[in-house]
Structures are given as structure tokens and as C-alpha cells.
ZADO-1210 file (C-alpha; in nm, 4 decimals, padded with zeros to 6 digits):
<atoms>
<atom x="00.0056" y="00.0046" z="00.0030" code="MET" pos="1"/>
<atom x="00.0819" y="00.3702" z="-00.0305" code="ILE" pos="2"/>
<atom x="00.1659" y="00.5029" z="00.3038" code="ASN" pos="3"/>
<atom x="00.2993" y="00.8540" z="00.2274" code="LYS" pos="4"/>
<atom x="00.2267" y="01.1183" z="-00.0276" code="ILE" pos="5"/>
<atom x="00.4544" y="01.4181" z="-00.0483" code="THR" pos="6"/>
<atom x="00.3899" y="01.7312" z="-00.2486" code="VAL" pos="7"/>
<atom x="00.7076" y="01.7860" z="-00.4526" code="ILE" pos="8"/>
<atom x="00.5702" y="02.0701" z="-00.6887" code="CYS" pos="9"/>
<atom x="00.3019" y="02.3186" z="-00.6386" code="GLU" pos="10"/>
<atom x="00.2209" y="02.6953" z="-00.6551" code="ASN" pos="11"/>
<atom x="00.3271" y="02.7653" z="-00.2967" code="SER" pos="12"/>
<atom x="00.5871" y="02.6304" z="-00.0321" code="VAL" pos="13"/>
<atom x="00.4650" y="02.4909" z="00.3054" code="TYR" pos="14"/>
<atom x="00.7820" y="02.5127" z="00.5142" code="VAL" pos="15"/>
<atom x="01.0546" y="02.7684" z="00.5488" code="PRO" pos="16"/>
<atom x="01.3231" y="02.5742" z="00.3561" code="LEU" pos="17"/>
<atom x="01.5118" y="02.6595" z="00.0276" code="PRO" pos="18"/>
<atom x="01.2475" y="02.4802" z="-00.1895" code="LEU" pos="19"/>
<atom x="01.0940" y="02.6124" z="-00.5301" code="ILE" pos="20"/>
<atom x="00.7342" y="02.6868" z="-00.5691" code="GLY" pos="21"/>
<atom x="00.6050" y="02.7090" z="-00.9287" code="GLU" pos="22"/>
<atom x="00.2720" y="02.6943" z="-01.1153" code="HIS" pos="23"/>
<atom x="00.2687" y="02.3255" z="-01.1475" code="GLY" pos="24"/>
<atom x="00.2129" y="01.9983" z="-00.9620" code="LEU" pos="25"/>
<atom x="00.3900" y="01.6808" z="-00.8651" code="SER" pos="26"/>
<atom x="00.3451" y="01.4213" z="-00.5908" code="PHE" pos="27"/>
<atom x="00.5775" y="01.1453" z="-00.4745" code="LEU" pos="28"/>
<atom x="00.3811" y="00.8214" z="-00.3575" code="LEU" pos="29"/>
<atom x="00.5883" y="00.6020" z="-00.1204" code="GLU" pos="30"/>
<atom x="00.4942" y="00.2499" z="00.0198" code="GLY" pos="31"/>
<atom x="00.5575" y="-00.0680" z="-00.1627" code="ASP" pos="32"/>
<atom x="00.7759" y="00.1383" z="-00.3910" code="ASP" pos="33"/>
<atom x="00.8052" y="00.4900" z="-00.5184" code="ALA" pos="34"/>
<atom x="00.5826" y="00.6481" z="-00.7908" code="THR" pos="35"/>
<atom x="00.5922" y="01.0188" z="-00.9102" code="LEU" pos="36"/>
<atom x="00.2716" y="01.1574" z="-01.0211" code="PHE" pos="37"/>
<atom x="00.3400" y="01.4567" z="-01.2581" code="ASP" pos="38"/>
<atom x="00.6836" y="01.6541" z="-01.2661" code="THR" pos="39"/>
<atom x="00.5739" y="02.0376" z="-01.2547" code="GLY" pos="40"/>
<atom x="00.7235" y="02.2823" z="-01.4951" code="GLN" pos="41"/>
<atom x="01.0727" y="02.1476" z="-01.4438" code="GLY" pos="42"/>
<atom x="01.2028" y="02.4325" z="-01.2292" code="LEU" pos="43"/>
<atom x="01.1711" y="02.2688" z="-00.9061" code="GLY" pos="44"/>
<atom x="01.1148" y="01.8859" z="-00.9309" code="VAL" pos="45"/>
<atom x="01.4568" y="01.7624" z="-00.9108" code="VAL" pos="46"/>
<atom x="01.5845" y="02.0364" z="-00.6671" code="HIS" pos="47"/>
<atom x="01.2912" y="01.9823" z="-00.4291" code="ASN" pos="48"/>
<atom x="01.3095" y="01.5967" z="-00.4500" code="LEU" pos="49"/>
<atom x="01.6866" y="01.6205" z="-00.3328" code="LYS" pos="50"/>
<atom x="01.6114" y="01.8985" z="-00.0805" code="MET" pos="51"/>
<atom x="01.3455" y="01.6704" z="00.0748" code="LEU" pos="52"/>
<atom x="01.5902" y="01.3742" z="00.0886" code="GLY" pos="53"/>
<atom x="01.4076" y="01.1738" z="-00.1723" code="LYS" pos="54"/>
<atom x="01.6198" y="00.9067" z="-00.3786" code="ASP" pos="55"/>
<atom x="01.5416" y="00.9746" z="-00.7432" code="ILE" pos="56"/>
<atom x="01.7063" y="00.6404" z="-00.8386" code="ALA" pos="57"/>
<atom x="01.4477" y="00.4680" z="-00.6384" code="SER" pos="58"/>
<atom x="01.1523" y="00.6018" z="-00.8344" code="ILE" pos="59"/>
<atom x="00.9947" y="00.3030" z="-01.0206" code="LYS" pos="60"/>
<atom x="00.7465" y="00.4761" z="-01.2418" code="ARG" pos="61"/>
<atom x="00.6008" y="00.8082" z="-01.3484" code="ILE" pos="62"/>
<atom x="00.2475" y="00.8825" z="-01.4314" code="ILE" pos="63"/>
<atom x="00.1489" y="01.1951" z="-01.6113" code="LEU" pos="64"/>
<atom x="-00.2034" y="01.3558" z="-01.5470" code="SER" pos="65"/>
<atom x="-00.2213" y="01.5108" z="-01.8846" code="HIS" pos="66"/>
<atom x="-00.0077" y="01.6833" z="-02.1361" code="GLY" pos="67"/>
<atom x="00.0293" y="02.0473" z="-02.0053" code="HIS" pos="68"/>
<atom x="00.3730" y="02.1905" z="-01.9597" code="TYR" pos="69"/>
<atom x="00.3041" y="02.2522" z="-01.5711" code="ASP" pos="70"/>
<atom x="00.2586" y="01.8820" z="-01.5301" code="HIS" pos="71"/>
<atom x="00.5118" y="01.7352" z="-01.7676" code="THR" pos="72"/>
<atom x="00.7855" y="01.9953" z="-01.8038" code="GLY" pos="73"/>
<atom x="01.0231" y="01.8130" z="-01.5397" code="GLY" pos="74"/>
<atom x="00.9913" y="01.4832" z="-01.7234" code="LEU" pos="75"/>
<atom x="01.3259" y="01.5074" z="-01.8974" code="ILE" pos="76"/>
<atom x="01.5170" y="01.6410" z="-01.5908" code="PRO" pos="77"/>
<atom x="01.3920" y="01.3677" z="-01.3602" code="VAL" pos="78"/>
<atom x="01.4719" y="01.1074" z="-01.6401" code="LEU" pos="79"/>
<atom x="01.8275" y="01.2219" z="-01.6750" code="LYS" pos="80"/>
<atom x="01.8775" y="01.2336" z="-01.2959" code="GLU" pos="81"/>
<atom x="01.7245" y="00.8918" z="-01.2600" code="HIS" pos="82"/>
<atom x="01.9276" y="00.7168" z="-01.5359" code="GLY" pos="83"/>
<atom x="01.8332" y="00.4012" z="-01.7090" code="GLY" pos="84"/>
<atom x="01.4824" y="00.3305" z="-01.8287" code="THR" pos="85"/>
<atom x="01.1683" y="00.4520" z="-01.6689" code="MET" pos="86"/>
<atom x="00.8104" y="00.3181" z="-01.7304" code="PRO" pos="87"/>
<atom x="00.6046" y="00.6389" z="-01.8016" code="VAL" pos="88"/>
<atom x="00.2147" y="00.6091" z="-01.7960" code="TYR" pos="89"/>
<atom x="-00.0157" y="00.8458" z="-01.9815" code="LEU" pos="90"/>
<atom x="-00.3204" y="00.8724" z="-02.2019" code="GLN" pos="91"/>
<atom x="-00.1747" y="00.8929" z="-02.5564" code="PRO" pos="92"/>
<atom x="-00.3512" y="01.2295" z="-02.6504" code="SER" pos="93"/>
<atom x="-00.1248" y="01.3799" z="-02.4010" code="SER" pos="94"/>
<atom x="00.1004" y="01.4213" z="-02.6897" code="PHE" pos="95"/>
<atom x="-00.1523" y="01.6435" z="-02.8904" code="ASN" pos="96"/>
<atom x="-00.0761" y="02.0016" z="-02.9587" code="ASN" pos="97"/>
<atom x="-00.2234" y="02.1874" z="-02.6628" code="LYS" pos="98"/>
<atom x="-00.2792" y="02.5686" z="-02.6744" code="LEU" pos="99"/>
<atom x="-00.3934" y="02.8548" z="-02.4730" code="SER" pos="100"/>
<atom x="-00.6011" y="03.1094" z="-02.6799" code="GLN" pos="101"/>
<atom x="-00.5766" y="03.4398" z="-02.4802" code="LEU" pos="102"/>
<atom x="-00.8404" y="03.7083" z="-02.4876" code="PRO" pos="103"/>
<atom x="-00.6025" y="03.9283" z="-02.7028" code="SER" pos="104"/>
<atom x="-00.6104" y="03.6543" z="-02.9703" code="GLY" pos="105"/>
<atom x="-00.2554" y="03.5423" z="-02.9146" code="ILE" pos="106"/>
<atom x="-00.2267" y="03.1605" z="-02.9023" code="THR" pos="107"/>
<atom x="00.0600" y="03.0163" z="-02.6804" code="VAL" pos="108"/>
<atom x="00.1661" y="02.6519" z="-02.6779" code="ASN" pos="109"/>
<atom x="00.1066" y="02.4889" z="-02.3401" code="ILE" pos="110"/>
<atom x="00.1648" y="02.1282" z="-02.4153" code="GLY" pos="111"/>
<atom x="00.4628" y="01.8853" z="-02.3693" code="MET" pos="112"/>
<atom x="00.7876" y="02.0459" z="-02.4284" code="ARG" pos="113"/>
<atom x="00.9624" y="01.7741" z="-02.6314" code="ALA" pos="114"/>
<atom x="00.8822" y="01.5064" z="-02.8929" code="ARG" pos="115"/>
<atom x="00.8033" y="01.1492" z="-02.7949" code="ARG" pos="116"/>
<atom x="01.1309" y="01.0329" z="-02.9294" code="ASP" pos="117"/>
<atom x="01.3168" y="01.2862" z="-02.7324" code="GLU" pos="118"/>
<atom x="01.1705" y="01.1622" z="-02.4014" code="TYR" pos="119"/>
<atom x="01.2450" y="00.7997" z="-02.5084" code="GLU" pos="120"/>
<atom x="01.6133" y="00.8992" z="-02.5636" code="LYS" pos="121"/>
<atom x="01.6159" y="01.0208" z="-02.2139" code="SER" pos="122"/>
<atom x="01.4988" y="00.6911" z="-02.0789" code="GLY" pos="123"/>
<atom x="01.1134" y="00.7138" z="-02.1016" code="ALA" pos="124"/>
<atom x="00.9316" y="00.3916" z="-02.1827" code="GLU" pos="125"/>
<atom x="00.5810" y="00.5107" z="-02.2528" code="PHE" pos="126"/>
<atom x="00.2652" y="00.2980" z="-02.1524" code="ILE" pos="127"/>
<atom x="-00.0599" y="00.3953" z="-02.2837" code="ASP" pos="128"/>
<atom x="-00.3504" y="00.4131" z="-02.0354" code="VAL" pos="129"/>
<atom x="-00.7193" y="00.4103" z="-02.1045" code="SER" pos="130"/>
<atom x="-01.0330" y="00.3927" z="-01.9028" code="GLY" pos="131"/>
<atom x="-01.0023" y="00.2677" z="-01.5438" code="TYR" pos="132"/>
<atom x="-00.6649" y="00.0738" z="-01.5476" code="SER" pos="133"/>
<atom x="-00.4356" y="-00.0943" z="-01.2815" code="ARG" pos="134"/>
<atom x="-00.1051" y="00.0749" z="-01.2690" code="ILE" pos="135"/>
<atom x="00.0353" y="-00.1260" z="-00.9615" code="SER" pos="136"/>
<atom x="-00.1092" y="-00.3134" z="-00.6850" code="GLU" pos="137"/>
<atom x="-00.1786" y="00.0084" z="-00.4951" code="SER" pos="138"/>
<atom x="-00.2600" y="00.2497" z="-00.7903" code="ILE" pos="139"/>
<atom x="-00.5407" y="00.2716" z="-01.0322" code="HIS" pos="140"/>
<atom x="-00.5879" y="00.5392" z="-01.2994" code="ALA" pos="141"/>
<atom x="-00.8918" y="00.6838" z="-01.4522" code="LEU" pos="142"/>
<atom x="-00.8842" y="00.8776" z="-01.7964" code="CYS" pos="143"/>
<atom x="-01.1098" y="00.9217" z="-02.0740" code="GLU" pos="144"/>
<atom x="-01.3888" y="01.0482" z="-01.8322" code="VAL" pos="145"/>
<atom x="-01.7446" y="01.0316" z="-01.9565" code="LYS" pos="146"/>
<atom x="-01.9143" y="01.3793" z="-01.9888" code="ARG" pos="147"/>
<atom x="-02.2507" y="01.4978" z="-02.1077" code="PRO" pos="148"/>
<atom x="-02.2961" y="01.5845" z="-02.4802" code="GLU" pos="149"/>
<atom x="-02.1972" y="01.9188" z="-02.5665" code="GLY" pos="150"/>
<atom x="-01.9599" y="01.9412" z="-02.2726" code="TRP" pos="151"/>
<atom x="-01.7068" y="02.2186" z="-02.2802" code="GLU" pos="152"/>
<atom x="-01.4227" y="02.2880" z="-02.0346" code="PRO" pos="153"/>
<atom x="-01.4719" y="02.5669" z="-01.7842" code="TRP" pos="154"/>
<atom x="-01.1653" y="02.7490" z="-01.8979" code="ASP" pos="155"/>
<atom x="-01.2522" y="02.8433" z="-02.2491" code="ARG" pos="156"/>
<atom x="-00.8994" y="02.9464" z="-02.3337" code="MET" pos="157"/>
<atom x="-00.7809" y="02.5787" z="-02.3312" code="LEU" pos="158"/>
<atom x="-00.7690" y="02.4467" z="-02.6839" code="LYS" pos="159"/>
<atom x="-00.6045" y="02.1856" z="-02.8903" code="THR" pos="160"/>
<atom x="-00.5140" y="02.1665" z="-03.2530" code="GLU" pos="161"/>
<atom x="-00.6666" y="01.8917" z="-03.4562" code="VAL" pos="162"/>
<atom x="-00.5703" y="01.8532" z="-03.8236" code="SER" pos="163"/>
<atom x="-00.4791" y="02.2239" z="-03.8370" code="GLY" pos="164"/>
<atom x="-00.8104" y="02.3338" z="-03.6696" code="GLU" pos="165"/>
<atom x="-00.8129" y="02.4816" z="-03.3228" code="ILE" pos="166"/>
<atom x="-01.0725" y="02.3348" z="-03.0962" code="LYS" pos="167"/>
<atom x="-01.1838" y="02.3208" z="-02.7375" code="SER" pos="168"/>
<atom x="-00.9720" y="02.0429" z="-02.5755" code="ASP" pos="169"/>
<atom x="-01.1773" y="01.7496" z="-02.4675" code="PRO" pos="170"/>
<atom x="-00.9217" y="01.6466" z="-02.2222" code="PHE" pos="171"/>
<atom x="-00.9557" y="01.2787" z="-02.2792" code="ASN" pos="172"/>
<atom x="-00.6084" y="01.2599" z="-02.1368" code="ASP" pos="173"/>
<atom x="-00.7175" y="01.4031" z="-01.8095" code="ASP" pos="174"/>
<atom x="-00.6011" y="01.1288" z="-01.5660" code="LEU" pos="175"/>
<atom x="-00.6643" y="01.0884" z="-01.1884" code="SER" pos="176"/>
<atom x="-00.5534" y="00.8210" z="-00.9347" code="LEU" pos="177"/>
<atom x="-00.7070" y="00.6023" z="-00.6958" code="MET" pos="178"/>
<atom x="-00.4569" y="00.4992" z="-00.4428" code="VAL" pos="179"/>
<atom x="-00.4893" y="00.2266" z="-00.1901" code="GLN" pos="180"/>
<atom x="-00.3597" y="00.3548" z="00.1687" code="THR" pos="181"/>
<atom x="-00.3766" y="00.1988" z="00.5175" code="PRO" pos="182"/>
<atom x="-00.6340" y="00.4962" z="00.5939" code="SER" pos="183"/>
<atom x="-00.8732" y="00.4050" z="00.3029" code="GLY" pos="184"/>
<atom x="-00.8936" y="00.4904" z="-00.0827" code="PRO" pos="185"/>
<atom x="-00.7301" y="00.8350" z="-00.1716" code="VAL" pos="186"/>
<atom x="-00.7972" y="01.0336" z="-00.5042" code="VAL" pos="187"/>
<atom x="-00.5247" y="01.2320" z="-00.6592" code="LEU" pos="188"/>
<atom x="-00.6217" y="01.4832" z="-00.9186" code="LEU" pos="189"/>
<atom x="-00.3879" y="01.6438" z="-01.1710" code="GLY" pos="190"/>
<atom x="-00.6282" y="01.9314" z="-01.2797" code="CYS" pos="191"/>
<atom x="-00.9533" y="01.7716" z="-01.2983" code="ALA" pos="192"/>
<atom x="-01.0127" y="01.9292" z="-01.6374" code="HIS" pos="193"/>
<atom x="-01.2852" y="01.6605" z="-01.7066" code="ALA" pos="194"/>
<atom x="-01.4680" y="01.7579" z="-01.4005" code="GLY" pos="195"/>
<atom x="-01.4058" y="01.6921" z="-01.0291" code="MET" pos="196"/>
<atom x="-01.7486" y="01.5481" z="-00.9755" code="VAL" pos="197"/>
<atom x="-01.7638" y="01.3167" z="-01.2738" code="GLU" pos="198"/>
<atom x="-01.4120" y="01.1802" z="-01.1981" code="ILE" pos="199"/>
<atom x="-01.5095" y="01.0965" z="-00.8235" code="LEU" pos="200"/>
<atom x="-01.8230" y="00.9299" z="-00.9575" code="ASP" pos="201"/>
<atom x="-01.6573" y="00.7208" z="-01.2061" code="GLN" pos="202"/>
<atom x="-01.3840" y="00.6216" z="-00.9678" code="ILE" pos="203"/>
<atom x="-01.6536" y="00.5248" z="-00.7198" code="ALA" pos="204"/>
<atom x="-01.8433" y="00.3310" z="-00.9902" code="GLU" pos="205"/>
<atom x="-01.5262" y="00.1443" z="-01.1179" code="ALA" pos="206"/>
<atom x="-01.3725" y="00.0803" z="-00.7776" code="SER" pos="207"/>
<atom x="-01.6912" y="00.0062" z="-00.5772" code="GLY" pos="208"/>
<atom x="-01.5866" y="00.2514" z="-00.3109" code="TYR" pos="209"/>
<atom x="-01.8366" y="00.4910" z="-00.1729" code="ARG" pos="210"/>
<atom x="-01.6028" y="00.6684" z="00.0717" code="GLU" pos="211"/>
<atom x="-01.2671" y="00.8199" z="00.0206" code="PHE" pos="212"/>
<atom x="-01.0173" y="00.9063" z="00.2835" code="HIS" pos="213"/>
<atom x="-00.8779" y="01.1998" z="00.1019" code="ALA" pos="214"/>
<atom x="-00.9027" y="01.3924" z="-00.2299" code="VAL" pos="215"/>
<atom x="-00.5793" y="01.5889" z="-00.3066" code="ILE" pos="216"/>
<atom x="-00.4646" y="01.7848" z="-00.6119" code="GLY" pos="217"/>
<atom x="-00.5788" y="02.0398" z="-00.8658" code="GLY" pos="218"/>
<atom x="-00.9466" y="02.1020" z="-00.9369" code="THR" pos="219"/>
<atom x="-00.9455" y="02.3883" z="-01.1922" code="HIS" pos="220"/>
<atom x="-01.2625" y="02.5235" z="-01.0257" code="LEU" pos="221"/>
<atom x="-01.1607" y="02.8873" z="-01.0605" code="GLY" pos="222"/>
<atom x="-01.3522" y="02.9329" z="-01.3735" code="THR" pos="223"/>
<atom x="-01.6402" y="02.6907" z="-01.3044" code="ALA" pos="224"/>
<atom x="-01.9843" y="02.8252" z="-01.2348" code="PRO" pos="225"/>
<atom x="-02.0946" y="02.8668" z="-00.8738" code="ASP" pos="226"/>
<atom x="-02.3449" y="02.5746" z="-00.8835" code="ASP" pos="227"/>
<atom x="-02.0552" y="02.3418" z="-01.0005" code="TYR" pos="228"/>
<atom x="-01.8450" y="02.4646" z="-00.7179" code="VAL" pos="229"/>
<atom x="-02.1257" y="02.3908" z="-00.4921" code="LYS" pos="230"/>
<atom x="-02.1766" y="02.0434" z="-00.6270" code="LYS" pos="231"/>
<atom x="-01.8061" y="01.9717" z="-00.5929" code="SER" pos="232"/>
<atom x="-01.8249" y="02.0687" z="-00.2182" code="MET" pos="233"/>
<atom x="-02.1291" y="01.8372" z="-00.1691" code="GLU" pos="234"/>
<atom x="-01.9377" y="01.5509" z="-00.3364" code="ALA" pos="235"/>
<atom x="-01.6792" y="01.5867" z="-00.0508" code="MET" pos="236"/>
<atom x="-01.9717" y="01.5155" z="00.2007" code="ASP" pos="237"/>
<atom x="-02.1319" y="01.2649" z="-00.0162" code="ARG" pos="238"/>
<atom x="-01.8155" y="01.0505" z="-00.0195" code="TYR" pos="239"/>
<atom x="-01.7407" y="01.1320" z="00.3403" code="LYS" pos="240"/>
<atom x="-01.3832" y="01.2890" z="00.2525" code="VAL" pos="241"/>
<atom x="-01.1827" y="01.3338" z="00.5618" code="GLN" pos="242"/>
<atom x="-00.8876" y="01.5181" z="00.4205" code="VAL" pos="243"/>
<atom x="-00.9399" y="01.7686" z="00.1498" code="ILE" pos="244"/>
<atom x="-00.6019" y="01.9109" z="-00.0153" code="GLY" pos="245"/>
<atom x="-00.7166" y="02.0846" z="-00.3229" code="VAL" pos="246"/>
<atom x="-00.4464" y="02.3023" z="-00.4605" code="SER" pos="247"/>
<atom x="-00.2582" y="02.4207" z="-00.7693" code="HIS" pos="248"/>
<atom x="-00.5304" y="02.5215" z="-01.0262" code="CYS" pos="249"/>
<atom x="-00.8196" y="02.5425" z="-00.7864" code="THR" pos="250"/>
<atom x="-00.8076" y="02.9253" z="-00.7661" code="GLY" pos="251"/>
<atom x="-00.7543" y="03.1336" z="-00.4567" code="PHE" pos="252"/>
<atom x="-01.1238" y="03.2163" z="-00.4141" code="LYS" pos="253"/>
<atom x="-01.2428" y="02.8694" z="-00.4353" code="VAL" pos="254"/>
<atom x="-00.9700" y="02.7364" z="-00.2108" code="SER" pos="255"/>
<atom x="-01.0841" y="02.9831" z="00.0551" code="CYS" pos="256"/>
<atom x="-01.4267" y="02.8648" z="00.0066" code="ALA" pos="257"/>
<atom x="-01.3260" y="02.5166" z="00.0644" code="PHE" pos="258"/>
<atom x="-01.1130" y="02.6055" z="00.3743" code="ALA" pos="259"/>
<atom x="-01.4067" y="02.7938" z="00.5203" code="ALA" pos="260"/>
<atom x="-01.6604" y="02.5132" z="00.4578" code="ARG" pos="261"/>
<atom x="-01.4490" y="02.2281" z="00.5641" code="PHE" pos="262"/>
<atom x="-01.2402" y="02.3732" z="00.8413" code="GLY" pos="263"/>
<atom x="-00.9949" y="02.1033" z="00.9745" code="GLU" pos="264"/>
<atom x="-01.0672" y="01.8619" z="00.6953" code="ARG" pos="265"/>
<atom x="-00.9082" y="02.1136" z="00.4537" code="PHE" pos="266"/>
<atom x="-00.5219" y="02.1134" z="00.4101" code="VAL" pos="267"/>
<atom x="-00.3196" y="02.3333" z="00.1981" code="ASN" pos="268"/>
<atom x="-00.1391" y="02.0985" z="-00.0374" code="ALA" pos="269"/>
<atom x="00.1983" y="02.3075" z="-00.0807" code="SER" pos="270"/>
<atom x="00.5438" y="02.1916" z="-00.1608" code="VAL" pos="271"/>
<atom x="00.6916" y="01.9759" z="00.1266" code="ALA" pos="272"/>
<atom x="00.3390" y="01.8924" z="00.2719" code="ARG" pos="273"/>
<atom x="00.3348" y="01.5290" z="00.3593" code="VAL" pos="274"/>
<atom x="00.0235" y="01.3273" z="00.3808" code="PHE" pos="275"/>
<atom x="00.0818" y="01.0106" z="00.6069" code="ASN" pos="276"/>
<atom x="-00.1567" y="00.7320" z="00.6114" code="PHE" pos="277"/>
<atom x="-00.2109" y="00.4743" z="00.8810" code="LYS" pos="278"/>
<atom x="-00.4897" y="00.2316" z="01.0021" code="ILE" pos="279"/>
</atoms>
């Protein structure tokens, strides 16, 4: 089982140590072995891992939540530091050309920073994930989340290029984890672009769990309508979530609302925050 999750990259830093905060996300899962979920922008992941006393060579696998630069930018630095071959799990459309179309009309590339073969030269052995899949004895992944017909992402700036045409990103690559811990099942979110409530509902349906000990990670609720934010909060109670560590892309206003509503159940999941799990 996974008995510890440490925040390696996030927008803010939890402790007064020379650590790097950046707009990005990365978690280290430790237990039976070590798994890195996302790699941040690449500014802090190797530095923070070392500063926190983590052995990069001991990491057995990397899982990527989606193809945005702030979750995949540190992949090559980690691979080079690790040496050898590393299994890297992702939904294949993570490699699609992902864009942000700013209100000014300028389009910015926000996808993965290298080609597939460049990652492979650095040691990546890519393993495609689909649906609800077993990654290891303690970790399952959910991607290709089902959504209503006509669904659009909350953040209308997020696009992808398909056959030369710029369209709203369907985020089929949006991948979340269901982690077995001694405290109970834990859900780890990358950005929850596919919808936090839909992700939790489908993990519950696939796994059979009706309660989650913790939900940790990005929720991208800052641009969501108020009724969906309310629905997300209600899901925390419906699934009896005891530890709520929303962070990164959740948005300051929504994070404050979660903190106000859930009190001691809310935890700011900043760099160096450690979630320990026990019976």
C-alpha cells in the first residue's frame, strides 16, 4: 500500500526551507515502492526531491495526469537524473498540440515541451493508459472520463489543434489516480479538467468505493460556475472525504471557500506537505 504522499511541486511552499514553488504539480507516492505523479514545470522537481531527501534513483514509475507543460515540464530532468529506463504512464492524447488562446487573440503553446522520441532517448518507456486501469497493486488510473453531450471545459482558453483546426480540448487525457492506503482509498487529481464530480463518481463506480479518505490535487474550479463549485463541495460530503487538499489550479477564491466550509478537514497541499496514512 501507499503510506505516504509528499507534495514535490505546487504553486506555494509549506515550510521555510530553500524549496521552489512554481505553477505546477508533482506528488511522490511511497509505500511498496515509489511513484512520481506529474513533474511540474521542470523548475523545481529535481531540486525539491533532493532537498526533501528523496532518492530519485528509487522511483519505479512516472504517471502523467495530462499533457500540459506545468505537469510534464520536469519529465526530462527527472529521467536524466534517474538514469536507465523508466516506465511513464499516460493517455496517448497527452502528446496532442495543446494551446491557450488568450483574450488578446494570441495563441500560446502549453503542451509537452519535447517530442516523444526525445523523451524516449532520455529513458522514457511510454505505457498507454485508457479507461480505468491498474498501474500497480496500490494504484489505479482513470482517464477518458465520460461527460455530457456538448460538454465544454470551464476554462474556454484551453484548446487543442486537430488537423490544423483549433478546437476546445476534450481532455480525454485528463488522468486521476485512485490510491490504496492504510487509511482508505485516496483520490489524486492532476487538474480535474474533465470535472471533479464526474471523476469521483466514475472512480466510485469502477472501484466500488463509496467513501474516500482524501481527495488531493488540482481541481480547476476557478472558472467553474458557482453551482458546479457547490456540487463539488457536496461531493466531498457525499463521499465522506476526511482530508481535502485541493491546490494548484483550484483558484484562490475557491480554495478559501473550501477552507471556510470544511475547516480542519481542509489542508493546503503546498510543496513539502506530507500526507501520512495509517490504520
